[in-house]
N, C-alpha and C positions, 0 to 999 in steps of 0.2 A: 559509752560503756567502760571506759578506762579509768583506773585511779588518777586523781589530779595531784598526786605526791611529786615532789622534785624529781627530775630526770637527769641524770648525770650523762650529758652528751659524750663526754670523753670515754665512757665505758661501752658506748654503742658500736657494733661492729662496722668497719668503713666498707661501704658498698663498693664492690669492684666496678670500676668504669673504664670499658674499653677507651673511650676517648680521651681520658686523662693521660694516657701514654702518649697519644698522638700529639696532645697539646704541649705536654712537657717536652718532647724530642723537638717539636719545631721552636719552642722558647729556646731552648738549648743551641740549637743551630743559629738563631739569630744573635744571641748573646756572644757566640763564640765569633761572629762576623763583625757585630759593632763593638764590641769590648775584647778587642783580641789580646790575648796574654793575661788579662785580668782575672784574679783567683775568685773574688767575691761574687761576682754575678753569676758564675756557674755553681758556686757551692750554695747559694740561695736557691737555685734550681734543683740542686740536689736534696736540699732540707724540704722543699715543697713536695718532692717525689716520695721522700721518707713518710710525709704525713699521709699520702694516698695509699701508700703499700703496708705500713706497719701499724700495730696498736698503738694507741695515743701515747702512753709512758716510754714506749721503744722508739717512736717518732722523736719526742723531746730529746731522748738520750742521744739519737743519731744527730740532731741539731747542735746540740750541747759539744759533740766531738768537732763537728764542722766549724763551729764558731772558735774552737779552741786552734784550730790549724790555723784559721785567719788572725786570730789574736797574736800568735807567736810568728808570723810571716814575715819576711822581708818587705813584702809589698805593704803591710800595716805601718810598719816603720818608715817607708818610704813616702806613704801618702800623708802620714801625721807631719813629716817633715815638709813636704810641700804645702800643707795646710798652714803651718807656722811661717814658712818662708814667704809666702804670699803676703803675709801681713808684717812680716818684717821689713819688706822693700818699701813700705810707707814710711819708714822712719830713715830718711835719707840724709846724708852728709855728704860736704865736698871737702877737698884737703885745705881750702881756705877757711875752713871753720863755719861756712853757712850750714844750717841744718834744719829739719822739720820743726825743731823746738821752737826757733826764734823767727822763722819767714812766716808771714801771714799770706795767703792769696788773695787776689782781686777777683770779684764777681765776673763772669762772662754772660752778658746780656744778649750779646749778638755776634755771630761769628761769620767768617768768609772763607771759601775754599777755593784755590787758584788753581786750575787745570782740571780737566773732566775726564782723565782717561781711567783706567783700572782702579788705581790707587784712590783719585779724586773722587770717583763715584762711591767708592766705600766709605770714606771719610764723610762725606755730605750725608749718605744714609745714617752712619753714626750719630751725627749732630741732631739731625732730625728725631731718630728715636729717643734721643735724650731731651727733646723739646727745647732745643737752644735753636733760635730763628737763624737761618743761614742764607746767605747771599753765595751763589756759585757763578764762578767767572770763567769764561773761556776766551780763547783769541779769535775765532772766527764762528761764524754760524753753524758751519756743518759739525765741528767738534761739540758746540754747544747743543745741538739738536740731539746728536747721538748720545752725549752725556747724559741730558734731560730724560731721553727714553729709557737709558738703563737704570737711572736712580727711581724713576716713577714704577719702572716694573719690579724693582725690589720692594719699594714702599706699599705698593698694591698688593702685592703678595702678602707682606706683613699684615695688612689690613684684612685681608681675605681670611688669614689664620687667627686674627684676634678673637678672643671670647666675646659672646654677645653681650651686649650693655657696656664692653669696655670702651673708653673714650677715645676715639680714633683722631689722630692729628688732621686738621683741615690740608690736605696736600696741595690745594690750588690756591691757598691764601698767599699773597706775594710777601706779607710782612712774616710770614714763617719760612717760606722757601722762594727765593727768586732765582731766576737764571739770567744771566747778563753778559753782555760783552763790554760793558761800561766800566772802567777802572775807578770812576767817580763814586760809584757806588760803594766804594770801601770806605769812605770819608768817616762814616760814624760807627764802623764795628770795632769791637773790643780785642779781637784777636782774629788773625788771618793764619791759615795753613797753606802753604806753596805745595803743589803737588804736582810739579811739571816734570820731565824726564831728567834724567842724571847729566846736566851739562853745566859745569861751574859758571862759564860765562854768561848763559842764560839766566840762572839763579841770581847771578850779582847783579845783573842788569834790573830782574824784577824786584830785588830786595831795595836797590837803590831808588827804584820808583815807589815801592811801598812806603819807604822812610818820607818820602815827599809829600805823598796823599792822605796817608792813614793819620788819625788825630794823634796828638801827643799822647803817650803812654800805651798805645796800643801794642799787644804783643805779637810779635812777627814769628812765625814757626815755619821750619821747613820740614817736609817729610823725607829728605834725602836719606838714602840708605847706607852711605859710605863717604860722601864729601866733608871737607872741613867746615865746621860751624864758624870758627874764627874769621876764615876767609869770606864767607858768605856775610858775618856780621860787619866786617870791615866795609862793605859796600853801602852800608847805612850810616844815619847820623845818630843813631841810637843803639848801639852793639848790645847795651845791658838788657835790651827788650828782645833780643834774638835768642831762639832756642831751637833745638832739634826735636821734633815729635815723630818718630820714625814709626809709623803704623806697619804692620804685616799683613802681607796679601792672603787671603781677601780681607780687607781693612774692617768690613762690617762683620766679619765672623771671628777673626784671631783676637784674642784677648790681650795678648800683649802690646804694650806701647812703650817704646824705648824713647826716654826723655834724656837727652844730650845737653849738657852746659858747655858753652864757651868760656875762655878767659875772662870775659868781661860780663857774662851773663849775670843778673841780679839775683839775690835768693827769693824776691817777690816773683820774678819771672819761673823760677823752677817751681815755687810753691804752687802757683797758678796752673803750671802744667800738670803737676802731680793731682791737683783738685780737679782739673778737666778730665785726666784718666779715670778718676772715681766716677764723675759725673756720667762718662760715656760706658761705665762699667767694665772697664779695662784694668789690667795690672800694670801700673805705671812704674817703671824702674829707671832710676836716676843712674847715669853714667857719664863718664868724662868723654872728651873728644880725641878721637885718635883713626885711622883709616878703617872704615868698617864697624867703629864703635865696638859693641860686644857682640850682638847678635850675628851680624854677617862676619865679623873678624873671625869667630869662632867656626862659623858655617863654611869659611873659605877652605881651610885645609881638610875638613871633613869631605867637601864635595870634590877638592881637588884629587884627594887618594881614590874616590870612587871612579872618577874619569881615568886616572891611572890604572885602575884595575880593567876598565874597557879596553885600554890600549893592549894591555898583557894578555886579555884571552876572557875576560867575562862578559856579561850582557847586563843592559840596565835592569831587566826584569829579576836577574839571579842577585844582584847587590840590592836591590830594592827588597826582594823576599826576605834576605837574610836579616836586614836592618829592621822590618816590620815584624818579623818572627821575634826578633830579640825585644820588641815592645815600643819601639817608636811609631807614631801615629802613621808615618808617610816616610818612604824612602827618599834618598837624595836625588833620584831622577824622576820622580813622581813630583817631588816638591819642587823641582827647578822648572818643570813644565807648568805647574800650578802657577808659580810666581812669575814666569815670563823669561824666557832665556835672553830675551834682548836687553834687560835690566843690568845683567851681569855684564853683557857685551859692551854696553855703552860705557860702564865703569871702568872695564879694562881698557878701552880705546881711549878713555880720559887719562888714564894713568900710562900711556903709552906702550902698553904691553901687546896690542894688537892693531892692526890699521896702518895707514900712512906714515904715522911718526915712528914706527919701529925702524931702527938705522938698517940699512941696506947689509945683507951678509950675515944678520943675526941668525944663529940656529934655529930651525923652526920649533924645536922643543926644547928650548933653554932661553930663559929671561934672567941677566944679572947673575949668570953662573948658577941659578937653580933650575931644577927640572920645571918644564912647564909643558901642558898639553894644549894644542890649538884646537881640539876636537869640538869644544862648545863654540869657538869662533867661526868654524867651518859650518856648523848647523845654522848658526845666524846668518852666515853670508849666503846660504841656499835657502833663506827665508822661512827657515823654522823655528818659531819663537814660543813653543809649546800650546797649552789648550787655548790660548786667545786666537790661533788660526788653524789648530787642529792637526798640527805636526811639530814634534819636538823629539825628545828622546823615544817617544811612543807616537802612535797615530790615534786619532780620535774621530769618533763617528761625523763630528762637524767641527767647523770653528766655535769655540765655547763650550765644545763637548766635555764630558768630566770622566769617560770611561776609557783608561788607557788600553791599548792593544800592542802587542809588539810588532815592531815594523821591519818587514824583510829588507826594505830599502837600506835601513840602518846597519843590518848585519853585512850587507855589500859593502857599504862605506867603509865599515871598522876593515872588513878583509883587504880593500884595497889601501887603506891607510897604514894596515900593519906591512904589506908588500913594499909600499913606499918607503917606509922607515925602518925596514928590515927587523920587524919584531916578529918573533916566532910565538904564535898563540899557544897558551898552555892552560891547564884545568886549574882553577884556582878554588880550594874548598872554603867552606862556610866560616870556619874559624878564621882563616886569614882575611876574608873580607870583613868579618866583624872587627877584628882588632885594627886592620888599616884603617877602617873609618872612624873608630870611636878613639883610639890613642890619641891621633891628633888633634881632635876636638877637646880632650881633656888637657893636653899639654897646652893648648892655646889658653884654655881657661886659667891654669896656673900663672901663665906669662902674663895675662891681664890682670889678675890680682897682684902679681908683684910689681906692676907698673902703677897701681893705684887707680887704673881707670874704672875698676868696680870696687866699690867699699867693703864688700863681705862676700862670701862663697854664696849666699842665698841670691844675690844678684844676678850671679850668673846662671844658677839653677832655675 
């Protein structure tokens, strides 16, 4: 009994829906938690809320106002910069004149990963996801079994999340993924990524062995986070095929892949590593060789200041809160726990900053005339390595747990430490925490650019 003429839906009144308020409140709470500090997701929810509460024309007006706020915001400019920076880093150059224009990558039909600790497991996962056949090598059966179990758990989780009808890789096909103790299995691979722990003597021994076993032309990559690529390459008969491929932890999640060339690394090797990054859906950034390269070299003074703040009276949760409220995804102490405190500890031991090789009589809080904090070393000596064993700067519900909780044990340790070194604890405000963490990070970035280790600001960012 109604006329069948056109009905303009936008002129109909919006029915009042009590549940709309609850749904939008819940969505806002979730966005604030997951996209901390980001304007756009919050303003999107405000626009939807306006649509449920206002007449159509007014709702559109409100949406336009919100859009203008975003369009002129610093965040919009920063996100546009980040978008173009990610694309700019594909156009790499080296001081010797090699560049993306003239170097062609070689195809990788089969790869190997040596070492199945946390990093090795993540790297194997990346390669399998990218559909590259992988040989995963370990030194003994116990480590091999543990590594296999961890990799299969991640891949099976992937498979359970995959859309119905999507092609799932055959995880039990040895031509796609093979776990082995036999070095001879590396004879026919096109590329090897070494992911053993940070020890120069061990890495040199492995690379010497790889250059004898792998076929001529195979690329030899090291996942070192700080050790000299040139020194590692010198242990081989093919230094031009050696390159650093520094994945960030957890390797199957983090998108950054730092690609480090040595003095003799060939342009073809660099181009192949950059192409591999693309295949793995990572952002590959080509940088020069120096202690810590770019990522960890910038991270060092940032984390160092965070630890100095603890010495002077702050807490891990206070520092992390300030840094996360500022907009970084994760604070320095949560980040250290996630990456594993033992990684930096090994690096410092290797450099002679801690452990038996420190000369007797060296002041506890000085190295080479510079301020030094032994706090991270003390935690490692007490077997606190972060999330991997459930205790680090925070405590976790179990080994491998992800939820950090403040640890009263650490507060006691800090109190004893301050007493021992006659440090009077003081209140440190948010502004000081932010400036003391970020300014050293920025200054180190300028230093890296000045030295030509990175070829453009985008590479740092």
